[in-house]
The first five atom37 places (N, CA, C, CB, O) and aatype in JSON, in Angstrom:
{
  "aatype": [12, 6, 6, 9, 11, 9, 11, 16, 3, 13, 9, 11, 10, 5, 5, 10, 10, 11, 10, 0, 7, 19, 19, 7, 5, 7, 15, 3, 0, 11, 10, 18, 9, 5, 3, 7, 9, 19, 6, 10, 2, 7, 19, 19, 19, 16, 6, 1, 7, 11, 11, 19, 8, 8, 7, 3, 9, 19, 16, 19, 5, 3, 9, 7, 11, 13, 11, 9, 19, 11, 6],
  "atom_mask": [
    [1, 1, 1, 1, 1],
    [1, 1, 1, 1, 1],
    [1, 1, 1, 1, 1],
    [1, 1, 1, 1, 1],
    [1, 1, 1, 1, 1],
    [1, 1, 1, 1, 1],
    [1, 1, 1, 1, 1],
    [1, 1, 1, 1, 1],
    [1, 1, 1, 1, 1],
    [1, 1, 1, 1, 1],
    [1, 1, 1, 1, 1],
    [1, 1, 1, 1, 1],
    [1, 1, 1, 1, 1],
    [1, 1, 1, 1, 1],
    [1, 1, 1, 1, 1],
    [1, 1, 1, 1, 1],
    [1, 1, 1, 1, 1],
    [1, 1, 1, 1, 1],
    [1, 1, 1, 1, 1],
    [1, 1, 1, 1, 1],
    [1, 1, 1, 0, 1],
    [1, 1, 1, 1, 1],
    [1, 1, 1, 1, 1],
    [1, 1, 1, 0, 1],
    [1, 1, 1, 1, 1],
    [1, 1, 1, 0, 1],
    [1, 1, 1, 1, 1],
    [1, 1, 1, 1, 1],
    [1, 1, 1, 1, 1],
    [1, 1, 1, 1, 1],
    [1, 1, 1, 1, 1],
    [1, 1, 1, 1, 1],
    [1, 1, 1, 1, 1],
    [1, 1, 1, 1, 1],
    [1, 1, 1, 1, 1],
    [1, 1, 1, 0, 1],
    [1, 1, 1, 1, 1],
    [1, 1, 1, 1, 1],
    [1, 1, 1, 1, 1],
    [1, 1, 1, 1, 1],
    [1, 1, 1, 1, 1],
    [1, 1, 1, 0, 1],
    [1, 1, 1, 1, 1],
    [1, 1, 1, 1, 1],
    [1, 1, 1, 1, 1],
    [1, 1, 1, 1, 1],
    [1, 1, 1, 1, 1],
    [1, 1, 1, 1, 1],
    [1, 1, 1, 0, 1],
    [1, 1, 1, 1, 1],
    [1, 1, 1, 1, 1],
    [1, 1, 1, 1, 1],
    [1, 1, 1, 1, 1],
    [1, 1, 1, 1, 1],
    [1, 1, 1, 0, 1],
    [1, 1, 1, 1, 1],
    [1, 1, 1, 1, 1],
    [1, 1, 1, 1, 1],
    [1, 1, 1, 1, 1],
    [1, 1, 1, 1, 1],
    [1, 1, 1, 1, 1],
    [1, 1, 1, 1, 1],
    [1, 1, 1, 1, 1],
    [1, 1, 1, 0, 1],
    [1, 1, 1, 1, 1],
    [1, 1, 1, 1, 1],
    [1, 1, 1, 1, 1],
    [1, 1, 1, 1, 1],
    [1, 1, 1, 1, 1],
    [1, 1, 1, 1, 1],
    [1, 1, 1, 1, 1]
  ],
  "atom_positions": [
    [[-62.94, -39.43, 69.63], [-61.66, -39.13, 70.23], [-61.81, -39.22, 71.74], [-61.14, -37.72, 69.79], [-62.72, -38.63, 72.33]],
    [[-60.92, -39.95, 72.35], [-60.94, -40.13, 73.81], [-60.07, -39.08, 74.48], [-60.47, -41.56, 74.19], [-58.97, -38.78, 74.01]],
    [[-60.57, -38.52, 75.57], [-59.78, -37.55, 76.33], [-59.01, -38.28, 77.43], [-60.68, -36.44, 76.94], [-59.57, -39.12, 78.15]],
    [[-57.73, -37.95, 77.55], [-56.88, -38.5, 78.6], [-56.52, -37.35, 79.53], [-55.59, -39.21, 78.01], [-55.9, -36.38, 79.1]],
    [[-56.9, -37.47, 80.78], [-56.65, -36.4, 81.75], [-55.35, -36.65, 82.49], [-57.81, -36.29, 82.75], [-55.09, -37.76, 82.98]],
    [[-54.54, -35.59, 82.57], [-53.29, -35.67, 83.33], [-53.22, -34.5, 84.3], [-52.05, -35.69, 82.38], [-53.75, -33.42, 84.03]],
    [[-52.56, -34.72, 85.43], [-52.43, -33.68, 86.45], [-51.2, -32.81, 86.25], [-52.38, -34.31, 87.82], [-51.15, -31.67, 86.71]],
    [[-50.21, -33.35, 85.55], [-48.95, -32.64, 85.35], [-49.0, -31.82, 84.06], [-47.77, -33.63, 85.3], [-49.97, -31.9, 83.31]],
    [[-47.96, -31.03, 83.82], [-47.9, -30.2, 82.61], [-47.68, -31.02, 81.35], [-46.8, -29.16, 82.74], [-48.09, -30.62, 80.26]],
    [[-47.04, -32.19, 81.49], [-46.79, -33.06, 80.34], [-46.68, -34.5, 80.81], [-45.51, -32.63, 79.59], [-46.58, -34.78, 82.0]],
    [[-46.7, -35.4, 79.84], [-46.51, -36.82, 80.11], [-45.67, -37.36, 78.95], [-47.9, -37.6, 80.25], [-45.81, -36.89, 77.82]],
    [[-44.82, -38.32, 79.21], [-44.01, -38.91, 78.15], [-44.9, -39.83, 77.31], [-42.79, -39.69, 78.73], [-45.83, -40.46, 77.82]],
    [[-44.59, -39.89, 76.04], [-45.42, -40.63, 75.09], [-45.64, -42.08, 75.5], [-44.8, -40.59, 73.73], [-46.77, -42.57, 75.44]],
    [[-44.59, -42.77, 75.92], [-44.77, -44.18, 76.29], [-45.66, -44.32, 77.52], [-43.41, -44.83, 76.55], [-46.4, -45.3, 77.62]],
    [[-45.59, -43.37, 78.45], [-46.46, -43.4, 79.62], [-47.91, -43.16, 79.22], [-46.02, -42.36, 80.66], [-48.83, -43.75, 79.77]],
    [[-48.1, -42.28, 78.26], [-49.44, -41.98, 77.77], [-50.07, -43.22, 77.14], [-49.41, -40.83, 76.76], [-51.24, -43.5, 77.37]],
    [[-49.3, -43.94, 76.35], [-49.83, -45.15, 75.71], [-50.26, -46.18, 76.74], [-48.8, -45.75, 74.76], [-51.24, -46.9, 76.54]],
    [[-49.53, -46.27, 77.84], [-49.91, -47.17, 78.92], [-51.16, -46.66, 79.63], [-48.75, -47.33, 79.93], [-52.08, -47.44, 79.89]],
    [[-51.19, -45.37, 79.93], [-52.34, -44.77, 80.62], [-53.63, -44.91, 79.81], [-52.06, -43.28, 80.92], [-54.7, -45.12, 80.37]],
    [[-53.51, -44.78, 78.5], [-54.67, -44.87, 77.61], [-55.13, -46.32, 77.39], [-54.35, -44.22, 76.27], [-56.19, -46.55, 76.81]],
    [[-54.33, -47.28, 77.85], [-54.69, -48.68, 77.68], [-54.34, -49.24, 76.32], [0.0, 0.0, 0.0], [-54.8, -50.32, 75.95]],
    [[-53.53, -48.51, 75.56], [-53.12, -48.97, 74.24], [-52.15, -50.14, 74.38], [-52.46, -47.82, 73.43], [-52.21, -51.11, 73.62]],
    [[-51.26, -50.05, 75.36], [-50.27, -51.11, 75.63], [-50.28, -51.45, 77.11], [-48.85, -50.68, 75.18], [-50.77, -50.68, 77.94]],
    [[-49.75, -52.61, 77.43], [-49.68, -53.03, 78.82], [-48.34, -52.71, 79.47], [0.0, 0.0, 0.0], [-48.26, -52.53, 80.68]],
    [[-47.29, -52.63, 78.65], [-45.94, -52.41, 79.17], [-45.21, -51.37, 78.32], [-45.15, -53.73, 79.21], [-45.55, -51.14, 77.16]],
    [[-44.2, -50.77, 78.92], [-43.38, -49.81, 78.2], [-42.68, -50.42, 77.01], [0.0, 0.0, 0.0], [-42.47, -49.75, 76.0]],
    [[-42.31, -51.69, 77.12], [-41.63, -52.34, 76.0], [-42.56, -52.47, 74.8], [-41.11, -53.73, 76.41], [-42.1, -52.4, 73.65]],
    [[-43.85, -52.65, 75.04], [-44.82, -52.69, 73.95], [-44.95, -51.32, 73.3], [-46.19, -53.18, 74.46], [-45.05, -51.2, 72.08]],
    [[-44.95, -50.28, 74.13], [-45.03, -48.91, 73.62], [-43.84, -48.62, 72.7], [-45.08, -47.89, 74.79], [-43.99, -47.97, 71.66]],
    [[-42.68, -49.1, 73.1], [-41.47, -48.9, 72.3], [-41.65, -49.48, 70.9], [-40.25, -49.54, 73.0], [-41.24, -48.86, 69.91]],
    [[-42.24, -50.65, 70.81], [-42.45, -51.29, 69.51], [-43.43, -50.5, 68.64], [-42.96, -52.71, 69.7], [-43.19, -50.32, 67.45]],
    [[-44.52, -50.03, 69.24], [-45.5, -49.23, 68.5], [-44.83, -47.98, 67.93], [-46.69, -48.84, 69.41], [-45.03, -47.63, 66.77]],
    [[-44.04, -47.33, 68.77], [-43.4, -46.08, 68.36], [-42.35, -46.34, 67.29], [-42.76, -45.39, 69.58], [-42.27, -45.6, 66.31]],
    [[-41.55, -47.38, 67.47], [-40.52, -47.7, 66.48], [-41.12, -48.09, 65.13], [-39.65, -48.83, 66.99], [-40.51, -47.86, 64.09]],
    [[-42.31, -48.68, 65.16], [-42.96, -49.1, 63.92], [-43.58, -47.94, 63.15], [-44.02, -50.12, 64.22], [-44.07, -48.11, 62.04]],
    [[-43.56, -46.74, 63.76], [-44.05, -45.56, 63.07], [-45.56, -45.45, 62.98], [0.0, 0.0, 0.0], [-46.08, -44.79, 62.08]],
    [[-46.27, -46.08, 63.9], [-47.74, -46.03, 63.87], [-48.32, -45.06, 64.89], [-48.31, -47.41, 64.11], [-49.53, -45.02, 65.09]],
    [[-47.45, -44.27, 65.53], [-47.91, -43.29, 66.51], [-47.59, -41.88, 65.99], [-47.24, -43.53, 67.9], [-46.47, -41.59, 65.58]],
    [[-48.63, -41.03, 66.02], [-48.46, -39.64, 65.6], [-48.78, -38.7, 66.74], [-49.34, -39.32, 64.38], [-49.66, -38.97, 67.56]],
    [[-48.06, -37.59, 66.79], [-48.33, -36.53, 67.75], [-48.66, -35.29, 66.93], [-47.1, -36.28, 68.73], [-47.81, -34.76, 66.21]],
    [[-49.89, -34.84, 67.04], [-50.37, -33.68, 66.27], [-50.12, -33.84, 64.77], [-49.69, -32.39, 66.78], [-49.72, -32.9, 64.09]],
    [[-50.36, -35.06, 64.27], [-50.25, -35.32, 62.84], [-48.86, -35.64, 62.32], [0.0, 0.0, 0.0], [-48.69, -35.82, 61.12]],
    [[-47.88, -35.71, 63.21], [-46.5, -36.0, 62.81], [-46.06, -37.32, 63.44], [-45.54, -34.84, 63.22], [-46.2, -37.51, 64.65]],
    [[-45.52, -38.22, 62.63], [-45.04, -39.5, 63.15], [-43.93, -39.26, 64.16], [-44.54, -40.43, 62.0], [-43.01, -38.48, 63.91]],
    [[-44.03, -39.94, 65.3], [-43.05, -39.78, 66.38], [-42.27, -41.08, 66.53], [-43.75, -39.39, 67.72], [-42.86, -42.16, 66.55]],
    [[-40.96, -40.97, 66.65], [-40.13, -42.16, 66.86], [-39.39, -42.1, 68.19], [-39.13, -42.31, 65.71], [-38.56, -42.96, 68.47]],
    [[-39.67, -41.1, 68.99], [-39.01, -40.9, 70.28], [-40.01, -41.21, 71.41], [-38.48, -39.43, 70.42], [-40.97, -40.47, 71.62]],
    [[-39.77, -42.33, 72.12], [-40.76, -42.73, 73.13], [-40.79, -41.81, 74.34], [-40.47, -44.13, 73.59], [-41.78, -41.79, 75.08]],
    [[-39.73, -41.05, 74.55], [-39.7, -40.11, 75.67], [-40.23, -38.73, 75.3], [0.0, 0.0, 0.0], [-40.12, -37.79, 76.09]],
    [[-40.81, -38.61, 74.11], [-41.34, -37.32, 73.64], [-42.4, -36.82, 74.63], [-41.95, -37.46, 72.2], [-43.26, -37.57, 75.07]],
    [[-42.31, -35.53, 74.96], [-43.25, -34.94, 75.91], [-44.56, -34.59, 75.19], [-42.65, -33.67, 76.57], [-44.56, -33.99, 74.12]],
    [[-45.66, -34.98, 75.82], [-46.98, -34.7, 75.29], [-47.66, -33.74, 76.27], [-47.83, -36.02, 75.09], [-47.71, -34.01, 77.47]],
    [[-48.16, -32.62, 75.76], [-48.73, -31.56, 76.6], [-50.25, -31.45, 76.43], [-48.08, -30.23, 76.27], [-50.83, -32.06, 75.54]],
    [[-50.87, -30.66, 77.32], [-52.31, -30.41, 77.23], [-52.66, -29.88, 75.85], [-52.76, -29.43, 78.32], [-51.97, -29.01, 75.33]],
    [[-53.73, -30.39, 75.27], [-54.17, -29.95, 73.95], [-53.59, -30.76, 72.81], [0.0, 0.0, 0.0], [-54.08, -30.67, 71.68]],
    [[-52.54, -31.55, 73.08], [-51.95, -32.38, 72.03], [-52.87, -33.54, 71.7], [-50.56, -32.91, 72.47], [-53.66, -33.99, 72.53]],
    [[-52.77, -34.01, 70.47], [-53.55, -35.17, 70.03], [-52.6, -36.25, 69.56], [-54.55, -34.78, 68.9], [-51.75, -36.04, 68.7]],
    [[-52.75, -37.43, 70.16], [-51.94, -38.59, 69.81], [-52.83, -39.56, 69.04], [-51.33, -39.27, 71.1], [-53.92, -39.91, 69.49]],
    [[-52.35, -39.98, 67.88], [-53.09, -40.93, 67.05], [-52.28, -42.21, 66.95], [-53.38, -40.34, 65.65], [-51.1, -42.19, 66.63]],
    [[-52.95, -43.34, 67.22], [-52.32, -44.65, 67.08], [-53.07, -45.35, 65.96], [-52.35, -45.49, 68.44], [-54.28, -45.59, 66.05]],
    [[-52.35, -45.67, 64.91], [-52.95, -46.29, 63.71], [-53.79, -47.5, 64.07], [-51.86, -46.7, 62.72], [-53.35, -48.36, 64.83]],
    [[-54.99, -47.58, 63.54], [-55.93, -48.68, 63.73], [-56.44, -48.83, 65.17], [-55.29, -49.97, 63.31], [-57.12, -49.8, 65.48]],
    [[-56.11, -47.86, 66.04], [-56.59, -47.93, 67.43], [-57.44, -46.72, 67.78], [-55.41, -48.03, 68.41], [-58.55, -46.88, 68.28]],
    [[-56.94, -45.52, 67.53], [-57.74, -44.35, 67.81], [-56.93, -43.11, 68.08], [0.0, 0.0, 0.0], [-55.71, -43.09, 67.97]],
    [[-57.68, -42.03, 68.45], [-57.09, -40.74, 68.75], [-57.34, -40.41, 70.23], [-57.66, -39.64, 67.82], [-58.38, -40.74, 70.8]],
    [[-56.35, -39.75, 70.81], [-56.41, -39.38, 72.22], [-56.01, -37.92, 72.38], [-55.48, -40.3, 73.07], [-54.95, -37.5, 71.92]],
    [[-56.87, -37.14, 73.03], [-56.57, -35.74, 73.29], [-56.18, -35.61, 74.75], [-57.79, -34.82, 72.95], [-56.84, -36.14, 75.64]],
    [[-55.08, -34.89, 75.0], [-54.57, -34.71, 76.36], [-55.2, -33.46, 76.94], [-53.01, -34.61, 76.38], [-55.13, -32.38, 76.34]],
    [[-55.81, -33.6, 78.12], [-56.44, -32.48, 78.78], [-55.99, -32.41, 80.24], [-57.98, -32.59, 78.7], [-55.58, -33.42, 80.82]],
    [[-56.07, -31.23, 80.81], [-55.67, -31.02, 82.2], [-56.78, -31.54, 83.11], [-55.38, -29.52, 82.5], [-57.97, -31.28, 82.88]],
    [[-56.38, -32.26, 84.12], [-57.35, -32.8, 85.09], [-57.73, -31.73, 86.08], [-56.79, -34.01, 85.83], [-58.54, -31.99, 86.98]]
  ]
}
């Protein structure tokens, strides 16, 4: 599991996918999320603006898991 460090209290899901290097653009993140292959704490997420907080775990099918930690 890869740790992603953020300075703020939360980050939006599509921004996190870009920061983690899963996608290159927000439009790509939108497709991943719409396809139902992104989970937040074990629950499929379909909202790209969903807030992700410290301690949350984001899983992208066939890519990996990312834990959000405070920088």
